[in-house]
C-alpha positions as CSV (number, residue, x, y, z in Angstrom):
1,M,-65.1,40.2,40.0
2,P,-65.7,43.7,41.7
3,A,-69.2,45.1,41.1
4,M,-67.9,48.0,38.9
5,L,-66.1,45.9,36.5
6,R,-69.1,43.5,36.3
7,K,-71.4,46.6,35.5
8,I,-69.0,47.9,32.8
9,L,-68.7,44.2,31.2
10,I,-72.6,43.9,31.1
11,V,-73.0,47.4,29.6
12,S,-70.4,46.6,27.0
13,I,-72.1,43.4,26.1
14,V,-75.6,45.0,25.9
15,G,-74.2,47.8,23.7
16,A,-72.5,45.4,21.3
17,V,-75.7,43.3,21.0
18,A,-77.9,46.6,20.5
19,A,-75.3,47.9,17.8
20,C,-75.6,44.4,15.9
21,A,-79.4,44.6,16.1
22,A,-79.4,48.1,14.7
23,L,-77.3,47.0,11.5
24,P,-79.4,46.3,8.4
25,Q,-80.1,42.7,7.9
26,A,-78.2,41.0,5.1
27,Q,-80.3,39.8,2.3
28,L,-79.8,36.0,2.1
29,Q,-79.4,34.3,-1.2
30,P,-79.1,30.9,-2.0
31,A,-75.4,29.6,-2.5
32,T,-74.5,28.7,-6.0
33,T,-72.2,25.9,-6.8
34,A,-70.3,27.7,-9.6
35,A,-69.9,31.2,-10.8
36,A,-71.7,32.0,-13.9
37,P,-69.5,32.0,-16.9
38,I,-68.3,35.4,-18.2
39,E,-69.2,35.7,-22.0
40,A,-66.0,37.0,-23.6
41,T,-66.6,38.9,-26.9
42,K,-63.0,39.5,-27.9
43,S,-59.8,37.6,-27.3
44,T,-57.1,39.4,-25.2
45,Y,-54.6,36.4,-25.3
46,I,-52.1,38.2,-27.5
47,D,-52.0,41.3,-25.4
48,K,-51.5,39.3,-22.2
49,S,-48.7,37.1,-23.6
50,L,-45.1,37.6,-24.7
51,N,-45.5,38.6,-28.2
52,L,-42.3,38.0,-30.4
53,D,-41.7,38.0,-34.1
54,S,-42.2,34.3,-34.5
55,L,-43.4,33.2,-31.1
56,I,-46.1,34.0,-28.6
57,V,-45.3,32.7,-25.0
58,G,-48.2,32.7,-22.6
59,G,-50.7,30.9,-20.4
60,Q,-53.7,28.8,-21.4
61,I,-55.6,29.7,-24.5
62,Q,-59.4,29.5,-24.7
63,A,-61.7,28.6,-27.6
64,I,-62.3,32.3,-28.2
65,D,-58.7,32.9,-28.9
66,V,-58.4,30.6,-32.0
67,E,-59.5,33.3,-34.6
68,A,-57.5,36.0,-32.9
69,L,-54.5,33.8,-33.0
70,K,-55.0,32.9,-36.7
71,G,-55.4,36.5,-37.6
72,A,-52.0,37.1,-36.0
73,G,-50.4,34.7,-38.1
74,V,-50.1,31.8,-35.8
75,T,-50.1,28.4,-37.6
76,R,-49.0,26.1,-34.7
77,V,-49.8,25.8,-31.0
78,I,-47.6,23.9,-28.6
79,N,-49.1,23.0,-25.4
80,L,-46.8,22.1,-22.4
81,R,-49.7,21.2,-20.1
82,T,-50.0,17.6,-18.9
83,P,-53.0,15.3,-20.1
84,E,-54.3,15.4,-16.5
85,E,-54.3,19.2,-16.6
86,M,-56.2,19.2,-19.9
87,Q,-59.0,17.0,-18.5
88,T,-60.2,20.0,-16.5
89,L,-60.2,22.6,-19.3
90,G,-63.8,22.2,-20.4
91,F,-63.1,22.2,-24.2
92,D,-60.9,20.1,-26.6
93,E,-58.1,22.5,-27.3
94,G,-56.6,20.3,-30.1
95,A,-59.9,19.8,-31.8
96,A,-60.7,23.6,-31.5
97,L,-57.4,24.5,-33.0
98,N,-57.5,22.0,-35.8
99,A,-61.0,23.1,-36.6
100,G,-59.6,26.7,-37.0
101,G,-57.0,25.5,-39.3
102,L,-54.1,25.6,-36.7
103,S,-51.7,22.7,-36.1
104,Y,-51.4,21.5,-32.4
105,R,-48.8,19.5,-30.6
106,Q,-48.7,18.6,-27.0
107,L,-45.3,18.4,-25.2
108,P,-46.4,17.7,-21.6
109,L,-44.2,19.2,-18.9
110,G,-44.8,19.0,-15.3
111,G,-44.5,16.6,-12.3
112,P,-42.7,13.5,-12.0
113,D,-44.1,11.9,-15.2
114,F,-43.2,14.8,-17.4
115,P,-40.0,16.3,-16.0
116,Y,-37.9,19.1,-17.5
117,S,-35.4,17.5,-19.9
118,P,-33.0,18.3,-22.7
119,E,-35.3,16.0,-24.9
120,L,-38.2,18.3,-24.5
121,L,-36.2,21.3,-25.3
122,D,-34.8,19.7,-28.4
123,A,-38.6,18.7,-29.4
124,F,-39.5,22.5,-29.0
125,A,-36.5,23.4,-31.1
126,A,-37.5,21.1,-33.8
127,E,-41.0,22.7,-33.9
128,M,-39.5,26.2,-34.1
129,A,-37.2,25.0,-36.9
130,A,-40.2,23.5,-38.8
131,A,-42.4,26.6,-38.3
132,D,-44.3,28.0,-41.4
133,G,-45.7,30.9,-39.3
134,K,-45.8,32.1,-35.7
135,I,-46.0,29.6,-32.9
136,V,-47.9,29.8,-29.6
137,L,-46.0,28.1,-26.7
138,H,-48.2,27.9,-23.7
139,C,-48.8,26.2,-20.3
140,A,-51.3,27.0,-17.7
141,S,-50.1,30.5,-16.7
142,G,-46.9,30.9,-18.7
143,G,-44.2,29.9,-16.3
144,R,-43.2,26.6,-17.8
145,A,-43.5,28.0,-21.3
146,G,-41.2,30.9,-20.4
147,M,-38.7,28.6,-19.0
148,V,-38.7,26.5,-22.2
149,Y,-38.4,29.7,-24.3
150,A,-35.4,30.9,-22.1
151,A,-33.7,27.6,-22.3
152,W,-34.2,27.7,-26.1
153,L,-32.6,31.1,-26.3
154,V,-29.5,30.0,-24.3
155,K,-29.1,26.6,-26.3
156,Y,-30.2,27.5,-29.8
157,Q,-29.9,31.4,-30.0
158,G,-26.6,31.9,-28.1
159,K,-28.0,34.2,-25.4
160,T,-26.5,34.1,-21.9
161,P,-28.7,32.8,-19.1
162,Q,-29.0,36.3,-17.9
163,Q,-30.2,37.6,-21.1
164,A,-32.7,34.8,-21.6
165,M,-34.1,35.2,-18.0
166,R,-34.4,39.0,-18.6
167,S,-36.5,38.4,-21.7
168,L,-39.3,36.9,-19.5
169,E,-40.0,40.2,-17.7
170,S,-43.5,40.7,-19.3
171,L,-44.4,37.2,-18.2
172,G,-43.4,38.0,-14.7
173,G,-40.4,35.7,-14.8
174,W,-38.1,38.5,-14.3
175,P,-37.0,39.9,-11.9
176,L,-37.0,36.8,-9.8
177,P,-39.0,37.0,-6.7
178,M,-35.9,36.9,-4.5
179,E,-34.5,40.0,-6.2
180,K,-37.8,41.8,-5.3
181,L,-37.7,40.6,-1.8
182,L,-34.1,41.5,-1.2
183,A,-34.1,44.7,-3.5
184,R,-30.8,43.4,-5.0
185,P,-30.2,42.1,-8.5
186,L,-29.1,38.5,-9.0
187,V,-26.8,37.2,-11.7
188,V,-27.8,34.2,-13.6
189,D,-25.0,32.2,-15.1
190,F,-23.8,28.6,-15.6
191,A,-21.7,27.2,-12.7
192,Q,-18.1,26.7,-13.4
193,P,-17.2,22.9,-14.1
């Protein structure tokens, strides 16, 4: 290595070390294993969900949401999460809802043990038909619940697939990611037999 290049390299390294030494020292704090829980004082579930006349479609509810749902006229909650998902929740959703005077039904959907099926859609339709107030249909984030709602719109309300999918806009289900990526709208319809 030429002498001049060696001197430049040494000066650069010394300068970098000096610059690092001049920076304020970070205050080291012990690592925590979990973030402290945020104490919620008011439910925002209804505002963050697709809120319709007889149905609210959204993600996971929390214990704090029970009174707000009851106040909004909800009488029944349908949970699409699987039993395995519910084990990680940290509270017994069914017990919390029942204690709050709301009925609860779990229609698990997800993975190979609980696939999308016409039977699941029919079970949801039966719940809608038996409703004596507003229903909450939820999963973890609203994606599965949105798809069940859209399929119900097509099969039981006579909507086209395109109309049903467009109803999911506030849940992030429309426009589809492919439409956003291509900057072109897609048409959703049944295939010709």
